[in-house]
C-alpha positions in Angstrom: 151.9 -0.2 69.4 149.7 3.0 68.5 152.0 5.4 68.0 153.5 3.3 64.9 150.1 4.1 63.1 150.8 8.0 63.0 151.6 9.4 60.0 155.3 10.2 59.7 155.9 11.7 56.3 153.9 12.7 53.3 155.1 12.9 50.0 153.9 14.7 46.9 155.1 14.4 43.4 154.8 18.0 41.0 154.0 16.8 37.1 156.6 17.5 34.8 154.5 19.8 32.6 154.5 23.7 31.6 153.2 25.6 34.8 152.6 22.5 36.8 154.2 24.5 39.9 152.7 26.6 42.3 153.0 29.3 45.1 149.9 29.0 46.8 148.9 27.3 49.7 148.0 23.5 50.1 146.3 21.2 52.6 145.4 17.5 52.6 143.1 16.0 54.7 143.5 12.5 55.2 140.7 9.9 56.6 140.4 6.5 57.4 137.4 4.0 57.1 136.3 4.7 60.4 135.8 8.3 59.9 139.1 9.2 61.5 140.4 12.6 59.8 143.2 15.1 60.0 144.0 17.9 58.0 147.6 19.5 57.7 149.0 22.6 55.8 152.1 21.1 53.0 154.8 23.7 53.2 158.3 23.3 54.0 161.0 25.7 54.4 162.1 25.0 51.1 160.6 26.3 47.5 158.0 23.6 47.6 155.9 22.2 44.5 158.3 22.9 41.8 157.7 21.3 38.2 158.8 17.9 38.6 159.7 17.8 42.2 159.2 15.0 45.0 158.6 17.4 48.2 158.8 15.5 51.6 156.5 16.5 54.5 157.6 15.1 57.5 156.1 14.9 61.5 157.2 18.2 62.5 155.7 19.8 59.9 152.1 17.6 60.0 150.1 19.2 63.0 146.8 16.8 64.0 148.2 14.4 60.9 151.5 13.3 63.4 148.9 12.4 66.2 146.4 10.4 64.9 146.2 6.5 64.4 144.9 5.5 60.9 143.9 1.8 59.6 142.5 0.1 56.7 140.9 2.4 53.5 142.4 5.9 53.3 141.3 8.6 51.2 143.0 11.7 50.7 141.6 15.2 49.8 144.1 18.1 48.4 142.8 21.5 48.0 144.8 24.7 47.7 143.7 28.3 48.0 142.5 30.5 44.6 145.4 33.5 45.0 146.9 33.0 41.4 147.9 29.7 39.8 147.1 25.8 39.2 148.9 23.2 40.4 149.4 19.4 38.7 149.5 16.9 41.3 150.5 13.3 40.1 150.6 11.7 43.2 151.0 11.6 47.1 152.0 8.7 49.4 151.4 8.8 52.8 154.0 7.3 55.2 153.1 5.7 58.6 155.6 4.6 61.5 154.7 0.9 61.7 156.1 0.9 58.0 152.9 0.8 56.0 152.2 3.5 53.3 149.9 4.5 50.5 149.6 5.8 47.6 147.0 8.2 46.4 147.4 8.7 42.8 145.6 11.9 41.6 147.1 13.2 38.2 145.0 16.4 37.9 145.1 19.9 38.1 144.3 22.0 41.6 143.0 25.0 39.7 140.0 27.8 39.7 140.7 29.1 36.5 137.3 30.2 34.9 138.4 28.8 31.3 138.5 25.4 32.6 136.8 22.4 34.1 139.0 22.2 37.3 138.5 22.5 41.0 140.7 23.8 43.7 139.6 20.3 46.0 139.6 16.7 44.8 139.6 13.6 46.7 140.8 10.0 45.8 141.1 6.5 47.3 144.5 5.6 48.3 145.6 2.3 48.0 148.3 0.5 50.5 151.5 -0.4 49.0 152.5 -4.0 49.7 156.1 -4.0 51.0 157.1 -6.7 49.0 155.8 -4.7 46.1 157.2 -1.1 47.4 159.8 -1.0 44.3 157.0 -0.8 41.9 155.5 2.3 44.0 156.4 6.1 43.2 159.8 6.8 44.9 162.1 9.7 45.2 164.8 7.5 43.7 163.1 7.3 40.2 160.8 10.3 39.0 160.0 8.9 36.0 157.9 6.1 38.2 154.7 7.6 39.1 152.6 4.9 38.7 152.4 2.4 41.2 151.2 -0.6 38.7 154.1 -0.4 36.4 156.5 -2.9 36.3 160.5 -2.3 37.6 163.1 -2.2 35.0 164.5 -5.6 34.2 167.4 -6.6 36.3 170.9 -6.5 34.2 172.2 -10.1 33.3 174.5 -10.9 36.0 176.5 -13.2 33.3 177.3 -9.6 31.4 180.6 -8.0 32.3 182.0 -4.4 31.7 184.2 -4.4 28.8 186.6 -1.6 30.2 189.9 -2.3 30.7 191.9 -1.7 34.4 195.1 -1.3 32.9 
């Protein structure tokens, strides 16, 4: 089903460091290995790109990116206008209607500050997340899990009992 390879969500994680947030306009271009590309503004009705937050941009907000079919390797370019302030982006996750997702690790500033060696645009390769490895990928449930290679916390021992009394 071609519709299942359409992008239905893009998530972004703003860093949890000083001045990481931005009110500037941000766009994302997604391209696949066959040269198909789409560009969308990442803007939601809520105050997005705040320090430490994960923002979700769904198909209704994605314009061209919600109608293209993407296969194979992906790369993503994030750009922001040069209005006022920088943005520290940790990662983006691109989710498809067929259940696939790709994680794009940025871990960089988008900024035009002449006192720093930053750019208002950066492109990275995105790794497809294996569905069986999904707990290790960035999620909105675990804001500290920003590295998809990081292992999940060890499960608790099922033989351990809670010492609280129910009397």
